N, C-alpha and C positions, 0 to 999 in steps of 0.2 A: 399743498400737500404733494409729497413725492413718494413713489413707489420704490423701495429699496430692497435688494436681496442682500442679506449678511450672511457670510459663511464663517464659521469657527472651526479651527483645526483641533487636532487631538490635544495639544498642550492647553488649549483655552478650555477645555472640557475634561480635564485630566482627573478631577475629583468633584465631590458635590459642592464644596465652597467655590471652585471655580464655575461650576454650572449656575450656582446662583449669582455669581458676578456677571456671567453672561446674560442671565435673565434680567438683571438690573439695567444693563446697557440696552438690551432690546426694549425694555419698557421705556427707557428715556427717549429713544428714537420714536416710539408709538406716542408718547406724551407731547412730542414736538409737532404732532398731526400727520406723521408719515404713515402710510401702509408699509408693513414690514414683513417679509417672508425670510425665514431662517433655514440654512442649510448646514448640518452638522456632520463632523467627523466622529469616529469612534474615539473613546478616550485613549490617550497616548499609550502606545504599546499593546493595546488589546488586539488590534488586527494581526500583530505578529504572533501573539500567543494563540489565537484561534488557527492561524495558518499552520503554526508548529503542531497543534493538535491533529489536524488533518494529516500532516505529513507522518506524524508518529503512528497514526493508525494504519496508514498505508502510503508508503513513499510514492507509489503509482497509484492514483485515485481518480475517481470520476469527477471531472471538473464541475459538473453540474451541482454536485453534493458540496464540493469545496465552496462554491459561491453561496450555498444555502448556509453554511457554517459562518464564513467570514463576514457576511453581511449583517450578522446579528449585532455586531459592535455598535453600528449606527443606529440600530432599532433601540437599543438601551439608552443612548444619550438623547434621542429624540423624545422619547417618552419622559425622561427625567427633566429635560428643559421645559416641555409643556406643563408638567406638574409644577415646576418652580415658577413659571410665569403665571399660572393660575392662582398661586399662592399670594402673588403680588397684584392680583385683581385684573390680570390681562387674560382676555378670552383667547385661548390657544388650544390646538390639538396637534398630535403627531401625524405624519403622513409617511408610510413606506412607499418605495418605488412602486410596487404593484398597485397601490391604492390611488395613485394619482390618476392614470397611470403614466409612467415614464418608460416608453417603449424603446428597446434596444434591438440590435441585431442578436444573433444566436452565439456569438463568440464568447464562451465563459471564460472569466478571468481577465478579459480585456474587450468587453463589449463597447460598441459605439452607439451613442444616443440617436434614435432616428425621429422620435416625435414626444412631445410633452403635451398632455391634455391640461389646459389652464382654465377652463370655463368655470369649474367648480371653485378653483383656487381664487380666481378673480371675485366670484360672488362672496366667498368668505372674507377676503381682504376688504371688499366693499362695505361690509357690515362691522369692520373693526376686529376681526379675528387674525390671529397670527398663525399661519401655517409653519409647523417646524418639520422640515423635511429631512428625512434620512439620506445622507449622501452616498456616493459611491455604488448605487444599486439601481436596478430597473427591473424590467420584465421582459423576457425574449419572446420570440414568435410562437414558441410552443408552450408559453405560460409558465415558464421556469424563471426562478429568480437569477438574474445575472448580475455580476459586478463590472465596474467600468475600468478596472486596473488601479494599481497603486497611485495615490494622489488623485483619485477620481473624484473626489468631493469638490475640489476646486472646478472641475469640469462640469459636475452636476450643478453647481452654483451659477456658473456663467450661463449654461444652458437654460436654466430656469429664468435668469434674468432676461435673456433674449426672448424667451417665449412669453413672458409676462409683460414685455416692453417696459422694464424697469428703468429708472432714471440712471442708475448705476449699481454695481455689484461691489460690495465692500468685503474684502478678504481679511479677516483678522487672523493674525499669526502671533508668534512670540518675538517678532522683530518689528520695529517702528516703521519699516518702509523698505524701499529698495535702496541699496547703498552702492557707492562707485566701486566698492570691492568688499570682500569679506571682512568685517571689522575685527575678527578674531585673528586675522593675519596682518591687516593694515590698520594700525591704530589711528591714522589720520583720514580714514575712509569717511566720507560724508553722505548724508542722506539726500537723495534726489526728490525735489517737489514734483517733478513730472518726468515721465519717460515714454517714448513712443511704443506702440505695439511691436514695431519691428525690432527694436533694441531689446525689449523684454523678451521677446521670442528667441532672439539669439543668445541673451544671457541665460535663459532657462535651458535652452539646448546644449550649451557648452559648460554647464556645471552650477550655476546659481540655483540655490534650492528654494527660493522665496515662493515661486508659482510653478505649477505644473504645465509642461510645455503644450499639452492638448488644450488647457483651459485658455491659455494665451491666444493660440491660434483661433479658438472658437470665438473669443472676445474680438479679435482683429476682423474676422469674417462678418460678424453681426454687429460690429461697432458698439459694443457694450463697454462704457466707461468702467474701468476697474480702480478701486482704491485698495492699496495694501497699507495696512496699519495694525497697531499692536492691540491686543486684548488687555494689556497690562499698564497701558498709559492713556492719557487723553491728548497726546501730542498728534498733530496733523501727520498723515501718511504721505504715501507717494501715488499720484494719480498715473495711470496708464492710458494713454489717449492717442488721437491721431496727431501725425507729424505737424499738421498745420495749426494746431492748438498750442504749439510751443513756439513763442515769439522769437527767440534767440537760441539756435541749436548749438550744443557743445560739439566740439570737434570729436571728442571721445567721451562717452558717458560712463564707461566702467571697464575694469579689468576682472575677468573670471577664469576659473581654473577647474579642471575635472581630474581627480585622482583615479578614477575608475577605468582608465585606459590601459590596453596592453599592445605592444608592438610585435608584428610577425614580418619577418623578411623571408621571401622565398628566393633562394640563392641559385642562380643560373638556370632559369627557365628559359625555354625556347623563345627566341625573339621573332615571332610569326604572327600574322593576323589570326584573331580568334583565341589567343592565348589567355587573354584577360578573361573573356567569357568562360573559358574551360576552368580557370583558376576560381573565379568568384561564383560560378554556378553552384558547386557543392556546398559553399557556405550559405548561399540563399536558400537552397533546399533544406539546410539545417536549421533555418530560422535565425541566422546570425547576420547582425547588422554590420556592414563595414563603414568605418568613418573616413579617416584621412587615408589618401592613397598617393604614393609617388612611385614612378617607374624610371629607373636609371637609364642613361643612354647606353646603348650597346656598343662596345668597343670593336667587336669583331663581326657584327652583323648576324651572330648566330644565337647568342644568349644574353640575357639581361637579368637584373634583380628587381623585384616588385616588393615594395614595402608598404604595409597598411596597418591600421589599428582597428581593434575590436574592443567590446566591453571586456573588462578584466575577468569577470565571472564566466565568460564565454571563450577564454583562452584555450583550455584543454580541449574543449568540444571543437574549435577551430582547427586545432592541429590534427586531431583525429579525422575530421573531414578532409583535410588536404592530404594526409598520409594515404587515406583510402583511394584518392585520385592520383597518386604518385605515377602510376603506369601511364595515365594519360598526359600528365604535366611534364614528367621526365626531368624534375628539378634535381639539383645536387643535394641541398639540405634545406632545413627550415631553422630559422634562428629566432627565438622568442624573447622577449624582454617585458616582463610585467612592471618593472620599475620605471615607468615613464609618467609624464603628466601633460595635459594639454592646457596651455595658457592662451587666452583669447582677449584681444582688444576690440571693444564694440562701440560704434558710434554712427549715427545717421549723418554726422558732418563729415564722414569719409566721402560721401556723394561728390562734394565740391571742393575737396581740399586734397592736395598732393602732399606727400612727405609722411603720411602716417606709418607705412611700413618701414621706411628707412629709419624713422625714430625707433621703432621696436627693435629692428635688427641691430642698430648702433648701440642701443641701451643695453641688450643682452650681451653683445659682443664685449662692451666695456667691463662687464661683470664676469667675463670668462665663461659665459653659458653657451654651450653648443646647441644649434638648432638642428633637429633630427629630420623633421617633417614640416612642411608649410601647407596650409590651405587658406582660401579666401572666399569672401562673398562680398557684395556690394557694400556691406556695413560691418564687416568682421574680417579680422585677421587672426588665425590661430596657428600656434606653433607647438610642436612636441619637443619636450626637453627631458632631461634626466630628473626623476622625482625629487632628489635631494636639493635641487635648486629652486624648489617651488615658491617658497616664501621670499627668497631673494629676488626672484624674477618678478613676482606679483608686486612687491613693495617698489622695487625700482621702476617698473612701468607706470605704476600709479603716480610717482613723483614726476617721471619724465613728461607725461601728458598733462601735468598741472592740475591733477585731481586732489591733492592733498588738502585737508581742511586746516587752515591756518587759525 
């Protein structure tokens, strides 16, 4: 008997027929002798609708009440799936975050999970009951409903699996697993049987939408095996595991891209100690995350250019923050470009192999694609290029690293 946490995303519970199909899948796992806990998202599109209602009511609003409203989507699906399971003869009940309780900090709209009480859930699981847990929500230190941020149901599921000591956490989505690249762009992309936590974390952070970044980080921290698979087929998925569980490492596991980047160049800022802190301080104060950064070599010892990227939806806010600090920075001008994309090559094989970067740069050069910014980690190389070359770059790199499915 295994204890399994199953998470189903919004497309998996988009209507009553799909909720019934999820119930049948859960029942099959129970019939195999497993203890099963389920974590659900809201129906596809519902959270956006609820968030829009709040914004229409008041563009500037109480975030505590925002959480109260948007958390209701998961409450609906949890209740409906519990009913669907009961009609199939499976003992089940719904659990909201505050009922468990799943305790978080008090940051509304982006709370972090601090503790999950699982004694009662273990007792219910032990007698054959299926807990159906509303994802994305918890209860804060002042007794208010909190939400864990967009994509937070993945994080809820992984946290619950860790707290319960589950054998694994199955993440059901509308894709059959983790692919070497986006199949919508790369027709020859292939599904990976296994991928390491580190690779999955890098993929999630640079644009792959299969798993939410926080959920992967939590799974890696608590060593919770993840399986990504489709709600709409019975094909095996992709296991996210420790590096030592993969016998033969690929040099490169995947090519990812992110279109939501924007580039800002601060032209002729003073080349002196402390200027970077003066420049990026206002952005930090405004809650803006900076990603890639490059500083040009100063040719006169007096001024230099600094280029960096931010999220595209924070471009105008970033420009406003820098303009407000113009008197301190004394830059000549700002140059903004929203028409860029970040393309990344990811693979734990980079640890022990040379030439990965040169292959990337040579491939892009052969296609006439100019690299604007470069950043690296131990298992990732990212470049910023013009958006118009996205598909060409991703396909070319996929072929160059031998990832095409023959």
